[in-house]
PAZAPA-4460 file (N, C-alpha, C; in steps of 0.05 Angstrom, whole numbers, plus 32768, in hexadecimal, padded with zeros to 4 digits):
% residues 241
    n_x    n_y    n_z   ca_x   ca_y   ca_z    c_x    c_y    c_z   seq   type   mol
   8422   7FAB   7E66   8426   7FB1   7E49   843C   7FC6   7E47     1      M     A
   844F   7FC1   7E35   8465   7FD3   7E31   845C   7FED   7E23     2      S     A
   846C   8002   7E26   8465   801C   7E1A   8464   801A   7DFC     3      A     A
   8477   800C   7DEE   8475   800A   7DD0   845B   7FFC   7DC8     4      P     A
   8454   7FE6   7DD6   843B   7FD8   7DCF   8423   7FEA   7DD3     5      T     A
   8423   7FF9   7DE9   840C   800B   7DEE   8409   8020   7DD9     6      A     A
   8420   802C   7DD1   841F   8041   7DBC   8416   8035   7DA1     7      L     A
   8420   801D   7D9B   8418   8010   7D82   83FA   800A   7D81     8      S     A
   83EF   8001   7D98   83D3   7FFC   7D9A   83C3   8016   7D97     9      L     A
   83CD   802C   7DA3   83C0   8046   7DA0   83BF   804E   7D83    10      C     A
   83D5   8049   7D74   83D6   8051   7D58   83C2   8041   7D48    11      F     A
   83C0   8026   7D4E   83AC   8016   7D40   8390   801F   7D45    12      V     A
   838A   8027   7D5E   8370   8031   7D65   836A   804B   7D56    13      V     A
   837E   805D   7D56   837B   8076   7D48   8376   8072   7D2B    14      L     A
   8386   8060   7D1E   8383   805C   7D02   8368   804F   7CFB    15      A     A
   835E   803D   7D0D   8344   8031   7D08   832E   8045   7D0B    16      S     A
   8331   8058   7D1E   831C   806C   7D21   831C   8081   7D0B    17      A     A
   8334   8088   7D01   8337   809D   7CED   8330   8092   7CD1    18      V     A
   8338   8079   7CCC   8335   806E   7CB1   8323   8056   7CB1    19      F     A
   8309   8058   7CB8   82F7   8041   7CB8   82F0   803A   7C9B    20      P     A
   82EB   8020   7C97   82E2   8017   7C7D   82C5   8020   7C79    21      E     A
   82BF   802A   7C61   82A4   8032   7C5B   8298   8020   7C45    22      R     A
   8280   8015   7C4A   8273   8004   7C36   8264   8016   7C23    23      A     A
   8263   800C   7C0A   8253   801B   7BF5   8237   800F   7BF4    24      A     A
   8224   8021   7BF6   8208   8018   7BF6   81FC   801F   7BDB    25      F     A
   81EC   800C   7BD1   81DE   8010   7BB7   81C7   8023   7BBB    26      G     A
   81BD   802D   7BA4   81A6   803F   7BA5   818D   8030   7BAC    27      A     A
   817A   803C   7BBA   8161   802E   7BC1   8152   8026   7BA8    28      P     A
   8144   8010   7BAA   8135   8007   7B93   811D   8019   7B8F    29      A     A
   8116   801D   7B75   8100   802E   7B6E   80E8   801D   7B68    30      V     A
   80D1   8022   7B75   80BA   8012   7B71   80AE   8017   7B56    31      A     A
   80A4   8002   7B48   8098   8006   7B2E   807F   8016   7B30    32      P     A
   8078   8025   7B1C   8060   8036   7B1C   804D   802E   7B06    33      S     A
   8033   802E   7B0C   801F   8028   7AF8   8014   8041   7AEA    34      D     A
   8021   8058   7AEF   8017   8071   7AE4   8015   8071   7AC6    35      A     A
   8029   8066   7AB7   8026   8067   7A9A   800D   8059   7A90    36      P     A
   8006   8041   7A9C   7FEF   8032   7A93   7FD6   8041   7A99    37      A     A
   7FD4   804E   7AB0   7FBC   805D   7AB8   7FB9   8076   7AA7    38      E     A
   7FCF   8082   7A9F   7FCD   809A   7A90   7FBF   8097   7A75    39      A     A
   7FBF   807F   7A69   7FB2   807B   7A50   7F94   8077   7A52    40      H     A
   7F8B   8075   7A6B   7F6E   8073   7A6F   7F62   8059   7A66    41      G     A
   7F71   8043   7A63   7F66   802A   7A5A   7F56   801D   7A70    42      A     A
   7F43   800B   7A69   7F34   7FFD   7A7E   7F47   7FEB   7A8E    43      P     A
   7F3D   7FE3   7AA6   7F4D   7FD3   7AB8   7F55   7FB9   7AAB    44      A     A
   7F42   7FAB   7A9C   7F48   7F92   7A90   7F5E   7F95   7A7B    45      E     A
   7F5C   7FAB   7A6B   7F70   7FB0   7A56   7F8B   7FB6   7A62    46      A     A
   7F8B   7FC5   7A78   7FA4   7FCB   7A86   7FB2   7FB2   7A90    47      Q     A
   7FA1   7F9F   7A9B   7FAC   7F86   7AA5   7FB8   7F76   7A8F    48      T     A
   7FA9   7F74   7A78   7FB3   7F65   7A62   7FCD   7F70   7A56    49      A     A
   7FCD   7F8B   7A54   7FE6   7F98   7A4A   7FFD   7F94   7A5C    50      V     A
   7FF7   7F96   7A76   800D   7F92   7A8A   8018   7F76   7A89    51      A     A
   8006   7F62   7A87   8010   7F46   7A86   801F   7F41   7A6C    52      Q     A
   8015   7F4C   7A56   8023   7F47   7A3D   803E   7F55   7A3B    53      A     A
   8040   7F6E   7A47   8058   7F7D   7A44   806C   7F7A   7A5A    54      G     A
   8064   7F6B   7A6F   8076   7F68   7A86   8091   7F5C   7A7F    55      A     A
   8093   7F46   7A70   80AD   7F3B   7A6A   80BE   7F4E   7A5A    56      P     A
   80B2   7F5B   7A46   80C2   7F6D   7A36   80CB   7F85   7A45    57      A     A
   80BA   7F8F   7A57   80C1   7FA7   7A67   80D6   7FA1   7A7C    58      A     A
   80D4   7F89   7A88   80E6   7F82   7A9D   8102   7F7A   7A93    59      N     A
   8103   7F6F   7A7B   811C   7F65   7A71   8130   7F7C   7A6E    60      A     A
   8129   7F93   7A62   813D   7FA9   7A60   8144   7FB3   7A7C    61      P     A
   8130   7FB3   7A8E   8137   7FBD   7AA9   814B   7FAB   7AB7    62      A     A
   8148   7F90   7AB3   815A   7F7E   7AC0   8175   7F7F   7AB2    63      E     A
   8175   7F83   7A98   818F   7F83   7A8A   819E   7F9D   7A8E    64      A     A
   8190   7FB3   7A8F   819E   7FCD   7A90   819B   7FDC   7AAA    65      H     A
   8188   7FD4   7ABB   8182   7FE4   7AD3   8197   7FE2   7AE8    66      G     A
   81A5   7FCA   7AEB   81B8   7FC7   7B01   81D0   7FD9   7AFF    67      A     A
   81DB   7FDB   7AE6   81F4   7FEA   7AE3   81F0   8008   7AE9    68      A     A
   81DB   8015   7ADE   81D7   8031   7AE4   81D3   8037   7B01    69      P     A
   81C5   8024   7B0F   81C0   8028   7B2C   81DA   8025   7B3C    70      T     A
   81EA   8010   7B35   8202   800B   7B45   8218   8020   7B40    71      A     A
   821A   802A   7B27   8230   803C   7B21   822E   8056   7B31    72      A     A
   8216   8064   7B32   8215   807C   7B42   821A   8077   7B5F    73      P     A
   8211   805F   7B69   8215   805A   7B85   8232   8057   7B8C    74      A     A
   8241   8049   7B7A   825E   8045   7B7E   826C   8060   7B7C    75      Q     A
   8264   8071   7B69   8271   808B   7B66   826C   809C   7B7E    76      A     A
   8253   809B   7B89   824D   80AA   7BA1   825E   80A1   7BB9    77      T     A
   8260   8086   7BBC   826F   807B   7BD2   828C   8082   7BD0    78      A     A
   8297   8082   7BB6   82B3   8089   7BB2   82B8   80A7   7BB9    79      S     A
   82A5   80B8   7BB2   82A8   80D4   7BB7   82A7   80DA   7BD5    80      A     A
   8297   80CA   7BE3   8295   80CF   7C00   82AB   80C3   7C10    81      R     A
   82BB   80B0   7C04   82CF   80A2   7C13   82EB   80A8   7C07    82      S     A
   82F9   80BC   7C11   8314   80C2   7C07   8327   80AB   7C0C    83      P     A
   833A   80A8   7BFA   834C   8092   7BFC   8360   8095   7C13    84      H     A
   836B   807F   7C1C   837F   8080   7C31   839B   8081   7C24    85      V     A
   83AB   8095   7C2C   83C5   8099   7C20   83DA   8093   7C36    86      A     A
   83F1   8088   7C2D   8407   8082   7C3F   841E   8095   7C39    87      L     A
   842E   809C   7C4D   8446   80AC   7C49   845B   80A5   7C5D    88      D     A
   8473   80AC   7C57   848A   80A9   7C68   8496   80C4   7C6E    89      L     A
   849D   80CA   7C87   84AA   80E3   7C8E   84C3   80DD   7C9F    90      E     A
   84D6   80EF   7C9D   84EE   80EE   7CAE   84F6   810B   7CB5    91      L     A
   8504   810D   7CCB   850E   8126   7CD5   852C   8128   7CCF    92      D     A
   8534   8138   7CBC   8551   8139   7CB5   8561   8145   7CCC    93      P     A
   8555   8155   7CDD   8564   8161   7CF4   856D   814B   7D07    94      I     A
   855C   8136   7D0A   8564   8120   7D1C   857D   8112   7D13    95      A     A
   8580   810F   7CF9   8598   8102   7CEE   85B1   8114   7CF2    96      Y     A
   85AD   812F   7CF0   85C4   8141   7CF6   85CC   8140   7D13    97      L     A
   85B9   8138   7D25   85BF   8137   7D41   85C5   811A   7D4A    98      L     A
   85D2   810B   7D39   85DB   80EF   7D3E   85C4   80DD   7D46    99      E     A
   85AD   80E1   7D39   8596   80D1   7D3F   8588   80C6   7D26   100      G     A
   856F   80C1   7D28   855F   80B7   7D11   8542   80BE   7D15   101      S     A
   8533   80BA   7D00   8516   80C1   7D00   8508   80B3   7CE9   102      S     A
   84F1   80A7   7CEF   84E1   809B   7CDA   84C4   809A   7CE3   103      L     A
   84B2   80A4   7CD3   8495   80A6   7CDA   8485   809B   7CC2   104      H     A
   8471   808A   7CC9   845F   8080   7CB5   8444   808D   7CB9   105      V     A
   8439   8099   7CA4   8420   80A7   7CA7   840A   809B   7C96   106      G     A
   83F1   809C   7CA1   83D9   8093   7C92   83C7   80AB   7C91   107      L     A
   83BF   80B3   7C79   83AE   80CB   7C76   8395   80C4   7C66   108      R     A
   837F   80CE   7C70   8365   80CC   7C63   8357   80E7   7C64   109      R     A
   8355   80F4   7C4D   8349   810E   7C4D   835A   8122   7C5D   110      G     A
   834D   8130   7C6F   835B   8144   7C80   836A   8138   7C97   111      H     A
   8366   811F   7C9E   8372   8112   7CB5   838B   8102   7CAE   112      L     A
   839F   8103   7CC0   83B7   80F3   7CBD   83C0   80E9   7CD8   113      R     A
   83C5   80CF   7CD9   83D0   80C2   7CF1   83ED   80BA   7CEB   114      A     A
   83FD   80BA   7D00   841A   80B7   7CFC   8425   80A6   7D13   115      D     A
   8436   8092   7D0C   8445   8082   7D1F   8462   8084   7D18   116      L     A
   8473   808D   7D2C   848F   8092   7D25   84A2   808A   7D3B   117      G     A
   84BB   8088   7D34   84D1   8084   7D46   84E6   809A   7D42   118      V     A
   84F5   80A0   7D57   8508   80B6   7D55   851E   80B3   7D69   119      F     A
   8535   80C0   7D63   854C   80C0   7D75   855D   80D8   7D6E   120      A     A
   856C   80E2   7D82   857D   80F9   7D7D   858E   80FE   7D96   121      A     A
   85A3   810E   7D93   85B3   8118   7DA9   85AC   8136   7DAD   122      T     A
   85A5   813D   7DC5   859D   8159   7DCB   85B6   816A   7DCD   123      V     A
   85B8   817F   7DBC   85D0   8190   7DBF   85D1   819E   7DDA   124      P     A
   85E9   81A4   7DE3   85ED   81B0   7DFD   85E0   81CB   7DFF   125      Q     A
   85DF   81DA   7DE9   85D3   81F5   7DEA   85B5   81F3   7DEE   126      F     A
   85A9   81DB   7DE8   858C   81D8   7DEB   8585   81D0   7E08   127      M     A
   8594   81BD   7E14   858E   81B6   7E30   859B   81C8   7E44   128      H     A
   85B1   81D7   7E3C   85BC   81EC   7E4C   85CB   81E3   7E65   129      G     A
   85D5   81CA   7E66   85E3   81C1   7E7E   85FF   81B6   7E76   130      Q     A
   8613   81C2   7E80   862F   81B9   7E7A   8635   819E   7E86   131      D     A
   8645   818F   7E77   864E   8175   7E82   863B   815E   7E7E   132      G     A
   8625   8161   7E6F   8612   814C   7E6B   860F   8147   7E4D   133      F     A
   8609   812E   7E46   8601   8127   7E2B   85E6   8119   7E2D   134      R     A
   85D3   8122   7E1E   85B8   8116   7E1E   85B1   810B   7E03   135      D     A
   85AE   80F0   7E02   85A5   80E2   7DEA   858B   80D5   7DF0   136      Q     A
   8578   80D8   7DDD   855D   80CC   7DE2   8554   80BE   7DC9   137      F     A
   8541   80AB   7DCE   8533   809E   7DB8   8517   8098   7DC2   138      H     A
   8505   8093   7DAF   84E9   808E   7DB7   84D7   8089   7D9F   139      G     A
   84BD   8089   7DA4   84A9   8084   7D90   8490   8093   7D98   140      W     A
   847F   8099   7D84   8468   80A8   7D8A   8453   80A7   7D75   141      G     A
   843B   80B2   7D7A   8425   80B3   7D68   841C   80D0   7D65   142      V     A
   8410   80D6   7D4E   8406   80F1   7D48   83EB   80EE   7D3A   143      K     A
   83DA   8102   7D3E   83C0   8103   7D2F   83BC   8120   7D27   144      L     A
   83BC   8125   7D0D   83BA   8141   7D02   83A1   8145   7CF2   145      D     A
   8399   815E   7CF0   8384   8167   7CDF   8390   817D   7CCC   146      W     A
   838E   8178   7CB2   8398   818B   7C9E   8382   819B   7C93   147      A     A
   8388   81B4   7C8B   8374   81C6   7C80   836A   81BD   7C65   148      A     A
   837B   81AF   7C56   8374   81A6   7C3B   8371   8188   7C3B   149      R     A
   835F   817E   7C2A   8359   8161   7C29   8371   8151   7C1E   150      A     A
   8383   815E   7C10   839B   8150   7C06   83B2   8150   7C1A   151      D     A
   83AD   815B   7C32   83C2   815B   7C47   83D6   8171   7C46   152      G     A
   83D5   8181   7C30   83E8   8198   7C2E   83DD   81B0   7C3D   153      L     A
   83EF   81C4   7C40   83E7   81DC   7C4E   83EA   81DA   7C6C   154      G     A
   83DC   81EB   7C7B   83DF   81EB   7C98   83D2   81D2   7CA4   155      P     A
   83DE   81C9   7CBA   83D2   81B3   7CC9   83D8   81B7   7CE7   156      F     A
   83C8   81A9   7CF7   83CC   81AA   7D14   83C2   818F   7D20   157      A     A
   83CC   8188   7D37   83C4   816E   7D42   83CF   816A   7D5E   158      G     A
   83CC   8151   7D67   83D5   8149   7D82   83E9   8133   7D7F   159      V     A
   83FA   812F   7D93   840E   811A   7D92   8414   8110   7DAE   160      E     A
   841E   80F7   7DAF   8427   80EB   7DC7   843F   80D9   7DC2   161      A     A
   8452   80D9   7DD4   846B   80CA   7DCF   8476   80C0   7DEA   162      A     A
   8487   80AC   7DE7   8498   80A2   7DFD   84B5   80A6   7DF6   163      V     A
   84C4   80B3   7E07   84E0   80B9   7E02   84F2   80AD   7E18   164      A     A
   8508   80A1   7E10   851C   8095   7E23   8536   80A5   7E1F   165      I     A
   853E   80B2   7E35   8556   80C2   7E35   856D   80B3   7E43   166      D     A
   8584   80B3   7E36   859D   80A9   7E42   85AF   80C1   7E46   167      D     A
   85B3   80C9   7E5F   85C2   80E1   7E67   85DD   80D8   7E73   168      V     A
   85F2   80E4   7E69   860D   80DD   7E72   8619   80F6   7E7F   169      V     A
   8624   80F2   7E97   8634   8107   7EA5   8651   8104   7E9A   170      D     A
   8659   8117   7E89   8673   8115   7E7C   868A   8118   7E8F   171      L     A
   8685   8126   7EA5   869B   812B   7EB9   86A0   8113   7ECA   172      E     A
   868B   8104   7ED1   868E   80ED   7EE3   868B   80D2   7ED5   173      R     A
   8685   80D3   7EBC   8681   80BB   7EAC   866B   80A9   7EB8   174      S     A
   8656   80B5   7EC2   863F   80A7   7ECB   8628   80AC   7EB8   175      T     A
   8614   809A   7EBA   85FE   809D   7EA7   85E4   8094   7EB5   176      S     A
   85CE   809C   7EAA   85B3   8095   7EB4   85A0   8095   7E9C   177      A     A
   858B   8084   7E9F   8576   8082   7E8B   855B   808A   7E98   178      R     A
   854B   8099   7E89   8531   80A1   7E93   851D   809F   7E7C   179      A     A
   8505   8097   7E83   84EF   8095   7E70   84D9   80A9   7E77   180      T     A
   84D0   80B8   7E63   84BB   80CC   7E67   84A7   80C9   7E50   181      S     A
   8490   80D4   7E54   847B   80D5   7E40   8474   80F2   7E3A   182      W     A
   846C   80F7   7E21   8466   8112   7E19   844B   8113   7E0B   183      L     A
   843A   8126   7E11   8421   812B   7E03   8420   8148   7DFC   184      T     A
   8416   814F   7DE4   8416   816B   7DDD   8407   8170   7DC3   185      G     A
   840B   8187   7DB8   83FE   8190   7D9F   8414   8199   7D8C   186      V     A
   840D   819A   7D73   8420   81A4   7D5F   8411   81B1   7D48   187      R     A
   8420   81C1   7D39   8414   81CF   7D22   842B   81D4   7D0D   188      A     A
   8423   81D3   7CF4   8438   81D7   7CDF   842B   81DC   7CC4   189      G     A
   843C   81DA   7CB0   8433   81DF   7C94   8441   81CB   7C82   190      W     A
   8431   81BE   7C72   843B   81A9   7C60   843C   81B4   7C43   191      R     A
   8454   81B4   7C37   8458   81C0   7C1D   8462   81AA   7C0A   192      L     A
   8457   81A9   7BF2   845F   8196   7BDE   8479   81A0   7BD0   193      R     A
   848D   818E   7BCE   84A5   8194   7BBF   84A4   8189   7BA3   194      L     A
   849D   8170   7BA0   8498   8163   7B86   847E   8154   7B87   195      T     A
   8479   8143   7B73   8460   8134   7B73   845E   8122   7B8B   196      H     A
   8474   8116   7B94   8474   8103   7BAA   8481   810D   7BC4   197      D     A
   8491   8122   7BC3   84A0   812C   7BDA   8493   8146   7BE5   198      L     A
   8494   8148   7BFF   848B   8161   7C0C   849C   8167   7C25   199      Y     A
   8499   817F   7C2F   84A8   8188   7C47   8493   8192   7C5B   200      V     A
   8497   818D   7C74   8484   8195   7C89   8492   81A0   7CA1   201      A     A
   8497   81BB   7CA2   84A1   81C7   7CBA   848A   81C9   7CCF   202      P     A
   8490   81C3   7CE8   847C   81C4   7CFD   8489   81C9   7D18   203      W     A
   8478   81D1   7D2B   8482   81D6   7D46   846E   81C9   7D5A   204      I     A
   8478   81BC   7D6E   8467   81AF   7D82   846D   81B9   7D9E   205      G     A
   8459   81B8   7DAF   845B   81BF   7DCB   8450   81A7   7DDB   206      V     A
   8460   819B   7DEC   8457   8183   7DFB   845E   8185   7E18   207      A     A
   844E   8177   7E28   8453   8174   7E45   8461   815A   7E4A   208      Y     A
   8476   815B   7E5A   8486   8143   7E60   847E   8138   7E7B   209      R     A
   8476   811F   7E7C   8470   8111   7E95   8484   80FB   7E9A   210      G     A
   8481   80EE   7EB1   8494   80D9   7EB8   84AD   80E5   7EC5   211      G     A
   84C5   80DC   7EBD   84DE   80E5   7EC9   84E6   80FF   7EBA   212      E     A
   84E4   8115   7EC8   84EC   812F   7EBC   8509   8135   7EC2   213      V     A
   8510   813A   7EDB   852C   813E   7EE3   8539   8122   7EE7   214      D     A
   8552   811F   7EDF   855F   8105   7EDF   8578   8107   7EF2   215      I     A
   8579   80F4   7F04   8590   80F2   7F16   85A6   80E2   7F09   216      D     A
   85BD   80EE   7F04   85D3   80E1   7EF6   85EA   80DF   7F0A   217      V     A
   85EC   80CA   7F19   8602   80C6   7F2C   8605   80DC   7F40   218      G     A
   85EF   80E6   7F4A   85EF   80FB   7F5E   85EC   8117   7F53   219      G     A
   85EF   811A   7F3A   85EA   8134   7F2D   85CF   8134   7F1F   220      R     A
   85C1   814A   7F1F   85A7   814B   7F13   85A8   8158   7EF7   221      T     A
   859D   8149   7EE4   8599   8154   7EC9   857D   815F   7EC8   222      F     A
   857B   817A   7EC8   8561   8186   7ECA   8554   818A   7EAE   223      Q     A
   853A   8186   7EAE   852B   818A   7E95   8511   8197   7E9B   224      R     A
   8506   81A5   7E88   84EC   81B2   7E8B   84D6   819E   7E86   225      S     A
   84BF   81A2   7E93   84A8   8191   7E8E   849B   8197   7E74   226      A     A
   84A1   81AF   7E69   8495   81B7   7E4F   84AA   81B7   7E3A   227      W     A
   84A3   81AB   7E23   84B6   81A8   7E0D   84AB   81B7   7DF4   228      V     A
   84BC   81C9   7DE9   84B5   81D6   7DD0   84C7   81CA   7DBB   229      V     A
   84BB   81C0   7DA6   84CB   81B0   7D92   84C5   81BA   7D76   230      F     A
   84D6   81CB   7D6A   84D3   81D3   7D4E   84E4   81C1   7D3D   231      P     A
   84DA   81B9   7D26   84E9   81A8   7D14   84DD   81A9   7CF8   232      T     A
   84E8   8198   7CE6   84DD   8197   7CCB   84DF   8179   7CC2   233      V     A
   84CA   8170   7CB4   84CA   8155   7CAA   84CA   8155   7C8B   234      H     A
   84D8   8142   7C80   84D6   813D   7C63   84C5   8124   7C5F   235      L     A
   84B3   8126   7C4C   84A0   8111   7C48   849F   8105   7C2C   236      G     A
   8498   80EC   7C29   8495   80DE   7C10   8479   80D1   7C0E   237      L     A
   846A   80D9   7BFA   8450   80CC   7BF6   8454   80B1   7BE8   238      L     A
   8449   809C   7BF4   844C   8081   7BE8   8436   807D   7BD3   239      L     A
   843D   806E   7BBE   8429   8069   7BA9   8411   8059   7BB4   240      P     A
   83FA   805E   7BA9   83E2   8050   7BB2   83DF   8035   7BA4   241      R     A
***
């Protein structure tokens, strides 16, 4: 199974676990009571006759009007217990400034949000710290966050996993190499509303890099740390329900 397929399946499993469908259950039936008939102190024969004579009239209003009052509170209770699923789109404007791209699709239900995204960028030389190399990467990943507020705004924290493919070029020798690595880590940030549908989310992540860490580029080694600290900011759009 390829890495993109595996990550997509992980996202589907996460979304299924976070956003299960909830069925609405009706209120339990209330057993009829003979207390009113007994309270009048009538003989048993009279009670039976009255019950037989009044049963059609008493049951008709119950059948005509009883279903709606019972179903409405049950539906309202189920709706209150089941927050709606909201969709959003996010992008990282910094990635576009670094000759790359970024797009993330989010599914949020209450405090939880799952995210599937793709990204690409060129790492500036001052960040990787090695003269004579150019590092361009692209990849895809999943995130699962918990927000302090049920509307998703305010502070949030979560876990993330990604696959990144780096194309490193030795500018002095005109040689290149490709390496694939995986990253798992945690992140935290703050989501702020800009308008009714737009928001901004600055966050920082710390991840461990596995797979190919140092890259051999035509006999020269492009060194990288196994730990990645990644501060950035996302712009988000809430999609209509």
